[in-house]
TIBATOR-713492 format. One record per residue: x, y, z of N, C-alpha, C in turn. Coordinates in steps of 0.02 Angstrom, whole numbers, padded with zeros to 5 digits, always signed. Layout:
BEGIN
XYZXYZXYZ;...
END
This chain:
BEGIN
-06415-00531-09469-06399-00585-09426-06327-00608-09434;-06303-00601-09491-06235-00622-09504-06187-00577-09463;-06206-00515-09461-06164-00469-09424-06164-00487-09350;-06222-00504-09326-06228-00521-09255-06187-00584-09239;-06190-00632-09284-06151-00693-09275-06077-00677-09275;-06057-00633-09319-05987-00613-09323-05965-00579-09258;-06009-00539-09232-05993-00504-09170-05988-00554-09114;-06034-00603-09113-06031-00654-09061-05966-00693-09067;-05948-00709-09129-05886-00747-09140-05826-00706-09116;-05827-00643-09133-05772-00599-09113-05769-00593-09037;-05826-00586-09005-05826-00580-08933-05802-00645-08901;-05822-00702-08931-05798-00766-08905-05722-00771-08915;-05698-00748-08972-05626-00751-08985-05588-00705-08938;-05615-00647-08926-05581-00601-08880-05582-00628-08809;-05638-00661-08791-05641-00692-08724-05589-00747-08719;-05584-00788-08771-05536-00844-08769-05464-00817-08771;-05451-00766-08809-05384-00736-08809-05368-00704-08743;-05420-00674-08711-05409-00645-08645-05393-00700-08595;-05428-00757-08600-05414-00813-08555-05343-00839-08567;-05325-00844-08631-05259-00869-08647-05205-00820-08623;-05216-00757-08632-05168-00707-08610-05163-00706-08534;-05219-00717-08500-05217-00722-08426-05177-00783-08406;-05188-00840-08441-05151-00900-08425-05077-00890-08438;-05061-00858-08494-04991-00845-08510-04960-00797-08460;-04997-00749-08438-04972-00702-08388-04959-00738-08323;-05006-00783-08304-04996-00822-08243-04934-00866-08250;-04925-00897-08309-04866-00939-08321-04802-00897-08316;-04803-00839-08346-04744-00794-08343-04729-00774-08272;-04781-00758-08233-04770-00739-08163-04741-00798-08125;-04768-00857-08139-04744-00918-08105-04671-00930-08123;-04653-00922-08187-04584-00932-08209-04539-00879-08177;-04561-00818-08174-04522-00765-08142-04510-00780-08069;-04561-00806-08034-04553-00824-07963-04503-00881-07956;-04505-00931-08001-04458-00986-07998-04387-00962-08010;-04378-00918-08059-04312-00890-08073-04287-00851-08013;-04330-00812-07982-04311-00774-07922-04291-00821-07865;-04328-00876-07857-04313-00924-07805-04245-00957-07818;-04231-00973-07881-04167-01004-07899-04110-00955-07885;-04120-00892-07904-04068-00841-07890-04057-00833-07816;-04111-00834-07778-04106-00828-07705-04067-00887-07676;-04081-00947-07701-04047-01007-07677-03973-01005-07694;-03956-00980-07753-03886-00974-07772-03849-00925-07727;-03884-00871-07708-03852-00822-07664-03836-00853-07596;-03879-00900-07573-03869-00931-07508-03814-00983-07509;-03796-01010-07567-03744-01061-07572-03676-01030-07558;-03631-01071-07530-03562-01050-07519-03526-01047-07586;-03476-01006-07592-03439-01004-07655-03402-01069-07666;-03393-01088-07727-03358-01149-07744-03283-01136-07741;-03249-01166-07692-03177-01155-07682-03138-01183-07740;-03163-01235-07770-03127-01266-07826-03114-01216-07881;-03158-01168-07889-03147-01117-07940-03091-01070-07920;-03081-01060-07855-03030-01014-07831-02961-01046-07833;-02957-01107-07806-02893-01141-07803-02897-01202-07848;-02854-01203-07897-02854-01261-07942-02824-01321-07904;-02839-01380-07927-02817-01440-07891-02741-01445-07889;-02706-01427-07942-02633-01430-07942-02604-01383-07891;-02629-01323-07890-02603-01273-07843-02616-01296-07772;-02674-01326-07761-02692-01350-07694-02641-01401-07670;-02626-01451-07712-02579-01503-07692-02509-01474-07685;-02491-01425-07725-02427-01392-07718-02421-01359-07649;-02475-01326-07628-02475-01295-07562-02471-01347-07506;-02505-01402-07515-02503-01456-07465-02432-01483-07459;-02398-01495-07515-02330-01520-07514-02283-01469-07481;-02292-01406-07496-02250-01354-07466-02259-01351-07390;-02320-01355-07368-02333-01353-07296-02302-01414-07262;-02309-01473-07292-02279-01533-07263-02203-01528-07261;-02174-01500-07313-02101-01491-07314-02078-01444-07259;-02114-01390-07249-02097-01343-07196-02104-01375-07127;-02156-01416-07118-02164-01451-07054-02106-01499-07043;-02085-01534-07095-02029-01579-07089-01965-01543-07070;-01953-01487-07102-01893-01447-07087-01896-01423-07015;-01954-01401-06993-01963-01378-06925-01949-01434-06875;-01975-01493-06887-01964-01549-06842-01890-01570-06840;-01858-01569-06898-01787-01585-06901-01747-01533-06861;-01765-01470-06869-01731-01417-06832-01739-01425-06757;-01798-01444-06735-01809-01455-06663-01767-01514-06640;-01766-01568-06680-01726-01627-06662-01652-01611-06659;-01628-01572-06707-01557-01552-06707-01541-01509-06647;-01588-01467-06628-01578-01424-06569-01567-01466-06507;-01605-01521-06501-01596-01566-06443-01527-01598-06445;-01504-01619-06505-01439-01650-06510-01383-01600-06494;-01393-01539-06514-01343-01487-06499-01339-01476-06424;-01396-01475-06391-01397-01467-06318-01362-01526-06284;-01375-01587-06309-01343-01645-06280-01267-01643-06291;-01247-01622-06351-01175-01617-06366-01142-01566-06320;-01175-01510-06309-01148-01460-06263-01141-01487-06193;-01191-01525-06170-01188-01554-06103-01131-01605-06098;-01122-01645-06150-01068-01694-06150-01000-01659-06150;-00994-01605-06189-00931-01568-06190-00916-01537-06122;-00968-01514-06087-00957-01486-06020-00934-01541-05972;-00964-01600-05978-00943-01656-05935-00871-01676-05951;-00855-01678-06016-00786-01696-06036-00736-01645-06008;-00754-01583-06013-00710-01530-05987-00702-01536-05912;-00756-01553-05877-00753-01562-05805-00708-01621-05787;-00713-01676-05824-00671-01735-05811-00598-01718-05825;-00586-01682-05880-00517-01663-05896-00487-01618-05843;-00528-01572-05818-00504-01529-05763-00489-01571-05701;-00531-01621-05687-00519-01664-05629-00455-01705-05638;-00442-01729-05699-00380-01766-05713-00320-01721-05702;-00324-01659-05725-00268-01611-05715-00256-01600-05641;-00309-01594-05603-00303-01585-05530-00270-01646-05499;-00292-01707-05521-00263-01769-05495-00189-01776-05514;-00171-01753-05574-00100-01755-05594-00058-01710-05550;-00085-01652-05533-00049-01608-05486-00041-01642-05418;-00094-01676-05397-00090-01712-05333-00039-01769-05336;-00036-01804-05393+00010-01861-05399+00083-01836-05398;+00094-01776-05424+00161-01746-05421+00178-01728-05349;+00128-01708-05312+00138-01689-05242+00145-01751-05198;+00105-01803-05211+00105-01865-05172+00117-01925-05220;+00178-01937-05241+00191-01989-05291+00177-02061-05268;+00172-02075-05205+00163-02143-05181+00090-02160-05166;+00043-02119-05185-00028-02131-05168-00062-02169-05225;-00079-02232-05212-00110-02275-05262-00181-02252-05281;-00218-02222-05233-00286-02200-05246-00290-02144-05298;-00239-02100-05298-00238-02046-05347-00230-02076-05417;-00185-02125-05425-00175-02157-05491-00238-02195-05513;-00270-02228-05465-00332-02264-05481-00386-02215-05504;-00392-02159-05468-00442-02108-05487-00428-02080-05557;-00363-02068-05572-00346-02043-05639-00362-02096-05692;-00351-02161-05676-00367-02215-05723-00442-02218-05735;-00481-02209-05682-00555-02210-05689-00577-02152-05734;-00550-02093-05724-00570-02035-05764-00549-02044-05838;-00490-02071-05850-00469-02084-05919-00513-02137-05951;-00534-02186-05912-00580-02238-05937-00647-02206-05956;-00672-02160-05915-00734-02125-05930-00729-02086-05995;-00670-02058-06009-00660-02020-06071-00649-02066-06131;-00635-02130-06118-00623-02176-06174-00550-02183-06192;-00506-02155-06152-00433-02159-06165-00407-02222-06130;-00413-02279-06163-00395-02342-06132-00320-02349-06120;-00279-02325-06165-00206-02330-06157-00184-02291-06095;-00209-02229-06089-00190-02188-06032-00218-02218-05967;-00279-02245-05969-00309-02277-05910-00267-02337-05889;-00244-02376-05939-00202-02434-05923-00136-02414-05891;-00107-02359-05914-00044-02334-05885-00053-02316-05812;-00108-02280-05796-00120-02261-05727-00137-02321-05682;-00172-02370-05710-00187-02431-05671-00122-02468-05656;-00077-02472-05705-00013-02505-05694+00028-02470-05640;+00026-02403-05639+00061-02366-05587+00032-02381-05518;-00035-02385-05514-00067-02402-05450-00049-02473-05429;-00045-02520-05477-00028-02589-05461+00046-02597-05444;+00088-02554-05471+00159-02556-05452+00165-02537-05378;+00125-02487-05357+00127-02467-05287+00096-02520-05241;+00043-02555-05264+00010-02607-05224-00016-02660-05272;+00022-02715-05282+00002-02766-05330-00063-02802-05312;-00085-02800-05250-00146-02833-05228-00205-02785-05221;-00200-02727-05250-00252-02675-05244-00311-02696-05287;-00365-02722-05254-00421-02752-05288-00458-02704-05336;-00474-02641-05316-00508-02597-05364-00467-02586-05428;-00402-02583-05423-00359-02573-05481-00360-02636-05525;-00360-02695-05494-00363-02757-05532-00430-02763-05570;-00485-02743-05537-00551-02744-05571-00552-02697-05631;-00525-02637-05621-00524-02588-05675-00480-02613-05732;-00425-02646-05716-00382-02674-05768-00420-02726-05809;-00461-02767-05775-00503-02815-05811-00552-02781-05858;-00583-02726-05836-00628-02689-05879-00592-02660-05939;-00531-02634-05926-00493-02604-05982-00474-02657-06033;-00454-02715-06009-00433-02768-06055-00492-02792-06096;-00550-02801-06065-00609-02824-06102-00636-02770-06149;-00624-02707-06134-00649-02652-06175-00608-02643-06238;-00545-02661-06235-00501-02650-06293-00527-02692-06348;
END
């Protein structure tokens, strides 16, 4: 009978160890499934950019891009000023050519007050107040009551 009891005990122990091993196997399978799910979730995540670009390098790139944008905007602005300067120089050259033409006319027609007034106006446009005053005086010598010349003389005097 002792043997039979030992066999029963052994069979009970083997049954309980089988149950425990089944439970452990189920736990292991469950853990493996969880690990697989975690790995799958990590694969679906986007890569962490912070690992690729350090914060210092990122801000260095931002500063460089802003500096380049600033230089570009300054270049565009300077381009506009250059265009304006070229346009002003063309106008100045046109006015100087007109003054030269009027001087030729004044040599041809020395008694014409309108030619001297026109030369005074062109010199005034160029900012040459002394020369403009000389031409206004010549026009007023020819006609002391010449109203447009008197008005221009007032402008020249107030501008000085």
